[in-house]
N, C-alpha and C positions, 0 to 999 in steps of 0.2 A: 073412698068416695070423697069428692071435693066438697068442702064446706061452702055455703053461700057467700061468706065474706071473701073467700079466696076467688071465687068466680067474679064477684063484684070488683075486687081490686084489679084482677087481670083485665076486665073490661074497661075500667077507668084508665089504666096504664096504656092499653092498646089504643083506645080512643084518643088519648092525649098525644101519643106518638104520631098517629095518623093525622091529627089536626095540625101538629107542629110541622109536618112535612108540607102541608098545603099552604102554610103561612110564612115560609122562610123568605127572607128579604135579602137581596144582595147588597151588602153594605158599601160596595164600590160603585153601584149604579147611581148615576147623577139624579139629583132630586127632581130635575125637570123631566125625568123619564116616565113619570106616572101618567096614566091615561085619564085621570079624573079631571073633569072640567074642560075637556077638549072635544071638538067636533070630529065626527067620523070623516076620514079622508083628509084631515088636516096634516100637513107635513110638519113634523116636529124634529128640530135639530137638538140632539141630546148632548153632543160634544163635537169639538173641532180639534184635531191634532195636527201640529205642524212640526215637521222634522226636516231641517235643511231646505226650507222653502217648498216642500211637497206637502200639500194639505189633503187630509181626508176628514170626512165627517161621519158621525154616527147618527143615522136617521132611523127611527123606529127599530132600534136594536141592530141595524145593518150598517156595515162600513161602506161608504160610497165615495167615489172619486169623480172628477170631471170626466164626462163622456159616458158614465154609467147610465143604463136605462132601468127604471123601476116601474112598478105599476102606477105610481103617483106622478111620473114624469121622467124627463131626461135631464141629468145633472149637467149644467153648463160650466159652473165654476163653484169651487169651495173657497170662500173668503175667510178672513179672520173673524167675521161677525155672523156668518150664516152661509146658506146654500142658495145659489141662483139656479133655477131649473125651468124647463119648458113643459107645459101641459096644455093640450088642446090648441097649440099654436101661440099661446101667450106665455110671456116670460114672467116668472114670479120669483119672489125672494122669501125664504124662510129664515128668520133670524134666530140665532142662538139665544135662549131665554135666560141663561145664567151669566154672571159676570165672568170675564176672562180672568184666568188665574195664571200668573207668571210663575213658571217653575224653573228653578235654577239648580244646577248640580252643586253640591257642597264640595269645596276643594279639600282634597286629601292632604295630610301633613306633607310638607315639602313641596307643595304646589302641583303635585301630579293629580290627574283626574282618574 
């Protein structure tokens, strides 16, 4: 027969584990990716990535490129500072809300990359 303290301990541990699963946070997700304080339907640019002149943006957790169609509009252009898109026949611009961070590769010993 299980003692009441054993049942209580099991319940606390199970409850804590279940709660922890619901509150996990992705440490790599941009700080601007939170939905607090923003209106429904607002286009939020979370990140812009540029590789050899080809830009993509992360908007609402999705990767978008120029020409892509989404429920919030059609992407015209991904710039270094935001996303230009068309919705309802009007051109709009959603700016990246965080500062641009310059990322450079560290040179390996001997000058090789």
